[in-house]
N, C-alpha and C positions, 0 to 999 in steps of 0.2 A: 126291298124288304121292309116291312113295318114291324117294329118291336114295341109294343105298348108298355111292357114292363120296364123298359129302359127310361122312358119319360117319367114314370112313376118314381123310379129309383133316384133319378137326378133331382127331382123336385121334393123328395122327401127330406125332412129335417130330423128324423129320428137318429140318434147316435151322435149328433153334433156336439152335444154336451161332453160326452166322453172324450171326443177328439180334443176339444178345447181344454179339458182338465189334464189330459196327457201332455199337451204342449206347455201349459202354465205351470204344472207342478214342479218340474225341475228348476224353473226360473224362480219361483217362490221359495223353494228349498234353499237355493243358492243365496237368495237375499236373507233369509233367516239365519243361515250359517255365518254369513258376513256380519250381520248385526250382533250375533252372539259373540263372535271373535272380537269385534270392535269393543263391545261392552266389557269383555274380560280384560282387554288391553287398558281401557280406561280405568277399571278397578285397580289394576296392578299400579298404574301411574299415580292414582289417588293414595294408595297405600304407601308408596315410596315417599310422596310429599308429606303424608302424615307422620311417617317414621322420622324424617328430618326435623319436623316441627317438635315432635316428642323428645328428640335428643337435645334440641336447643333449649326447650322448656325445662328439661331436667337440669341441664348444665347451668342455666342462669338463676336457678333457685338458690344456689350457694356458690357465688362467683369466687369465693376464697379458695375453693377446692379445684378450680378449673385445670390447674397444672397437674394435679395428682389423680383425678377421677376420670381420665379418658375412657377407661373400660366401663365405668358405670354409665357414661353418656352413650357409649355404643350400645350397651346392653338395653338401656331405655328405648333407644331408636329401634332395635331389633325386636323387642317385646311388643312394640306397637304394630308391627307389621309381621306377625307370626305366620301369616298365610303366604307371604312372598319368599319364594326359594331363592337362595343365593344373594341375599341382600347384603350389600357391603356398605359400611359406614366409615368414612374417612375420619382421620384424627382431627378432632375439632380445632378450628382456628379461633383463637381468642385473644383479646387485648383490651386496651383502654383507649377511649376516644373522647373528644370534646362532645358535649351534648348536642352541639350544632352540626357535628360531623366534620369539623374542619381539620382536625388533626388526629392521628392514630399512632399508638404505640403497641406493637406486637408483644404479646405475653406480658403486658404491663411492666416491661423492663424499666420504664420510666413513665411517670404520669405526665401526660401532655401539658407542658407549661404555657403553651400559647393559647389556652382556652379562654374565651371571653366570658364564658359561663362555667357551669360544672362540668366534670368529666364523668363518663359512665363506662361499665363493663359491656363488652360486646362479644358475642359468641356466634360462630357460624358452623353449622353441622351439615354435611352433604351425604346423602344416601343415594345409592344407585343399584341397579339390577339389570339383567338382560331379559327381555321379554320374548318368548318364542310363541308365535301365533298358534292357535289350535289347529289350523289347517293350512297346508301350503297353498298360498295364493300366488298366481303369476304376477311378477312385478313387485312383490313385497318380499323384503329379505327374510331369511329364516330366523334371524335374531335382531331385536331392536333394543338399543341401549336407552334405558330410562334413568334419569338422574334428577334430583331435586335438592335445593339448598334452603335452609331456614336460618335466618339471622335474628337474634334477640338482643335487646339491651336492657341493662338494669343499673339503678343508681349507684354511683360511686361516691361522690361527694357533692 
């Protein structure tokens, strides 16, 4: 038997664009969602880093109050990352060290005496949060810990 319509149907290219679009649309959508989720995670990581930096900058502006203004340091850090939920800022670590970094005294209990040059105030602020991806991805944990520390130094003597 001879079916001429079958040959025409097999050689016809009409409708192939719709089939290609139907195959590629889910793949492109998955790539778009992945890029959006990665971008959001990167944004949260940058906000956490900026919060740690702001806390350290606030702290080092008046090193004489480092022991009594821990709440102000934490507030400055949290205000810088207002869009980050559940941001935690650890108690700042501060002290005095030689300007060349050779000797350190926690909380400036004593000024480092072995300094060959001047000593400086040093403060370290750490901020952290848990990032939950926007979509559940296979092989990616449901929560990712993000943490950043910032250290600043200011003149002592």
